[in-house]
C-alpha positions in Angstrom: 0.1 0.0 0.1 1.1 3.5 -1.0 0.5 5.6 2.2 1.4 8.7 0.1 -1.7 9.3 -1.5 -3.6 8.6 1.8 -1.4 11.3 3.6 -2.3 13.8 0.6 -5.9 13.2 1.0 -5.7 13.9 4.9 -3.8 17.1 4.1 -6.0 18.2 1.4 -9.3 17.5 3.3 -8.2 19.5 6.4 -6.8 22.1 4.3 -10.1 22.2 2.4 -11.9 22.6 5.8 -9.8 25.2 7.0 -10.5 27.5 4.1 -14.1 26.7 4.2 -14.1 27.9 7.9 -12.1 31.1 6.7 -14.8 31.7 4.2 -17.5 31.5 7.3 -15.9 33.9 9.9 -18.6 36.2 11.2 -18.7 39.1 13.8 -18.4 36.7 16.5 -14.6 36.9 16.2 -14.9 40.6 16.8 -16.9 39.9 19.8 -14.7 37.4 20.9 -11.3 39.5 20.5 -13.1 42.6 22.0 -14.1 40.7 25.0 -10.8 39.1 25.5 -8.9 42.2 25.2 -11.1 44.0 27.5 -10.9 41.8 30.5 -9.1 42.6 33.7 -8.0 39.4 34.8 -7.2 36.2 32.9 -8.7 34.0 30.0 -9.3 30.4 31.5 -9.5 27.7 28.7 -11.2 24.4 29.3 -12.0 21.0 27.7 -12.2 17.5 27.8 -9.9 14.9 25.9 -8.5 15.8 22.4 -10.1 19.5 23.0 -8.4 19.8 26.2 -5.3 19.1 24.6 -5.9 21.7 21.8 -7.1 24.0 24.7 -4.0 23.9 26.8 -2.0 24.6 23.4 -4.4 27.7 22.8 -3.7 28.7 26.4 -0.1 28.5 26.0 0.0 30.7 22.7 -2.3 33.0 24.2 0.1 33.4 27.5 3.4 33.8 25.1 1.5 36.5 23.1 0.5 38.9 25.7 -3.1 37.6 26.9 -2.8 36.3 30.3 -4.3 32.8 30.1 -4.2 29.1 31.5 -5.9 26.0 31.4 -7.9 24.1 33.6 -9.3 20.6 33.2 -13.2 20.5 34.0 -12.8 17.5 36.4 -10.4 19.4 38.2 -12.5 22.5 38.6 -15.3 20.3 40.0 -13.0 19.7 42.8 -11.7 22.9 43.7 -10.0 24.7 40.7 -13.3 26.4 40.2 -11.6 28.6 42.7 -9.1 29.9 40.4 -11.3 31.8 38.4 -12.1 35.3 39.4 -14.7 37.7 38.8 -12.3 39.6 36.2 -11.7 36.5 34.4 -13.5 35.1 31.3 -13.7 31.4 30.2 -13.1 29.6 26.7 -14.8 26.3 26.8 -14.0 23.8 23.9 -16.2 20.9 23.1 -16.7 19.7 19.2 -19.9 18.2 20.4 -21.0 20.9 22.9 -22.2 18.1 25.0 -19.1 16.7 26.7 -20.6 15.9 30.4 -17.8 16.8 32.4 -17.6 20.2 30.9 -21.4 20.8 31.0 -21.3 20.2 34.6 -19.2 23.1 35.5 -21.0 25.7 33.1 -23.8 26.7 35.5 -20.9 27.1 38.2 -19.2 29.6 35.6 -22.3 31.5 34.7 -23.1 31.8 38.7 -19.5 33.9 38.8 -21.4 36.1 36.0 -18.4 36.2 33.9 -18.2 36.0 30.3 -18.2 32.6 28.4 -16.7 31.8 25.1 -17.5 28.6 23.4 -16.0 26.7 20.4 -18.2 23.8 19.3 -20.0 22.6 16.0 -23.4 23.4 16.8 -24.5 26.7 18.6 -27.9 24.8 19.7 -25.7 22.3 21.8 -25.8 22.8 25.7 -22.4 24.6 25.4 -23.7 26.9 22.8 -26.6 28.0 24.5 -24.7 28.7 27.8 -22.2 30.9 25.7 -22.0 34.5 25.3 -20.0 34.4 22.3 -20.0 31.4 20.2 -17.2 30.3 17.6 -18.0 27.4 15.2 -15.7 24.5 14.6 -17.8 22.6 12.6 -16.4 20.4 9.9 -18.1 18.4 7.2 -16.0 15.4 7.5 -13.2 14.0 10.1 -10.1 12.8 8.2 -10.2 9.7 10.0 -11.4 6.9 7.6 -14.3 5.8 10.0 -15.3 9.7 10.5 -14.9 9.2 14.2 -11.7 10.3 15.9 -11.1 13.8 16.1 -8.7 15.1 13.2 -10.2 17.6 10.9 -12.0 19.0 14.0 -9.2 19.3 16.2 -7.1 20.9 13.4 -9.6 23.6 12.9 -9.9 24.2 16.7 -6.2 24.6 17.1 -6.5 27.0 14.1 -9.3 28.9 15.4 -7.2 29.4 18.5 -4.3 30.8 16.5 -6.8 33.1 14.8 -8.2 34.5 18.0 -4.5 35.0 19.2 -3.4 36.8 16.2 -6.5 39.0 16.4 -5.5 39.9 19.9 -1.9 40.6 19.2 -3.2 43.0 16.4 -5.9 44.7 18.9 -3.0 45.0 21.6 -0.2 46.0 18.9 2.2 43.3 20.4 5.3 43.7 19.0 8.6 41.7 18.7 9.8 43.2 22.0 7.0 42.4 23.8 7.0 38.8 22.6 11.0 38.6 23.6 10.0 39.7 27.1 7.7 36.9 27.3 10.6 34.4 25.9 13.9 35.8 27.5 15.6 32.4 27.1 14.5 32.2 23.1 16.6 33.3 20.3 14.6 36.5 20.1 14.7 37.1 23.5 18.5 36.8 23.4 19.0 39.1 20.1 16.6 41.7 21.9 17.5 41.7 25.7 21.2 40.6 26.1 23.9 43.0 26.2 27.7 43.1 25.8 28.0 43.9 29.9 26.3 40.6 30.2 28.7 38.6 28.5 32.1 40.5 28.6 35.3 39.4 30.8 36.0 42.3 33.1 38.5 40.3 35.7 42.1 39.8 35.2 42.2 41.2 31.8 45.3 40.5 29.6 47.0 44.0 29.8 50.4 45.2 29.4 51.9 48.9 29.1 53.1 50.4 26.0 56.8 49.9 27.0 56.4 46.1 27.8 58.4 43.8 25.8 57.1 41.1 23.4 58.1 38.6 25.8 56.1 40.1 28.7 53.2 40.1 26.4 53.2 36.6 25.2 53.6 35.5 28.8 50.7 37.7 29.5 48.7 36.4 26.6 49.1 32.8 27.9 47.8 33.3 31.2 44.8 35.4 29.9 43.6 32.5 27.7 41.7 34.8 25.3 44.7 34.6 22.5 45.2 38.4 22.9 46.9 41.2 24.8 45.8 44.8 25.3 48.4 47.3 25.4 47.3 50.6 27.3 49.4 53.8 27.9 50.1 55.1 31.3 46.6 56.7 31.9 45.0 53.4 31.2 43.9 54.3 27.7 43.9 51.6 25.0 46.6 51.8 22.6 46.6 48.8 20.6 45.9 44.8 20.8 48.5 42.3 20.1 46.5 38.9 18.8 47.9 35.4 18.2 47.5 36.3 14.5 49.9 39.4 15.0 52.4 37.2 17.0 52.7 34.4 14.3 53.0 37.4 11.8 55.5 39.1 14.0 57.9 36.0 13.8 58.4 36.1 10.0 59.7 39.5 10.4 63.2 40.3 10.2 63.2 42.5 13.2 61.6 39.9 15.4 63.0 39.9 19.1 61.5 39.0 22.3 63.0 42.1 24.0 61.4 44.5 21.6 58.4 46.3 22.5 55.0 44.4 22.0 53.3 47.6 20.6 55.5 47.5 17.5 54.0 44.1 16.6 50.7 44.9 17.5 47.3 46.2 15.9 47.2 50.0 16.7 43.8 51.6 16.8 42.0 48.3 17.0 38.3 48.0 16.7 36.3 48.6 19.8 33.0 48.9 21.3 32.4 52.3 23.0 29.9 51.2 26.1 28.8 48.0 27.7 25.2 48.3 26.9 25.4 47.5 23.0 23.1 44.4 22.3 25.1 41.5 22.2 23.6 40.5 18.7 25.0 43.9 17.3 28.5 42.8 18.8 28.2 39.8 16.7 27.6 41.2 13.8 30.5 43.9 14.4 33.0 40.8 15.0 32.1 39.0 12.1 32.1 42.1 9.6 35.6 42.6 10.6 36.5 39.3 10.9 38.1 39.3 14.4 37.8 37.0 17.4 38.2 39.5 20.5 37.1 43.0 20.8 37.7 45.4 23.7 34.7 47.4 25.4 35.9 51.0 26.4 34.4 53.9 28.1 34.0 57.4 26.8 37.6 58.0 28.0 39.1 55.0 25.6 39.7 53.0 28.9 38.9 49.4 28.8 36.3 48.1 30.8 36.2 44.5 29.6 36.5 42.3 26.4 34.4 40.0 24.6 35.3 37.1 22.5 33.4 35.6 19.7 33.4 32.4 21.6 31.4 34.0 24.5 28.7 35.3 22.0 28.2 31.7 20.2 28.2 29.7 23.7 25.4 32.2 24.8 23.4 31.4 21.5 23.5 35.0 20.3 22.7 34.9 16.6 
């Protein structure tokens, strides 16, 4: 049996149902968006079985895109978790049939709180639909399951409807990249927007020598610093040059090479630097990559070294 055709049929069927649903979207999506955007508390999402699993994902998406939200199971709600719902909250209940027993049992208690109830179901005349203040249809003509029993197409549509509401809310709240990053500080975008040079740079035991130091002294300092570079300062602590391991290799090939010669004679004068420690680490990475250097000195307004940043520090931190 060639399963490629079966897989294609499933995807085509689910895609068709999504397109059909897009054509039947009505003003209820506007009501749902404004209602959720206007609550002072949280959006609590609930559902049973596959609907519950989809609901948990929708709650996670909402929470990460600026809408305070979490999922509770109806059974747990009946045994104490209803106490997690406050007067400033709203509830989104999901049940394809609209008749899930565990879910229907908690609806009278939710309505007793006099808070908005949004519903996702296939039929507005279902028990869930009749309780709802806002109803969003997730009706499909056929499940992808060959027996037309297992939730497949319907759960795909439910998930997509949750994404649609989340995006509507993002637009409604003018949710930006910076906002997303603040909810994902450990993610790549969070690191790109929030991690600064000062969070990664080396500030202690820096490999520094003076302008009159010999090449021999500089090599010893470079070895001890374990950064492959040595910084050369003047008497006032201002950065004059950087001697890299590349500079050292080139120095060995020179006719005037001498370990007792001044290190600065073989160093890179007026090296590339970063002024200020508050530069974004992602900008620092672009900087060192553009100039094909491994280490960069971070200086203050008086050109005094306050730290150094190695390209390996950026890579290990996951900066991109």
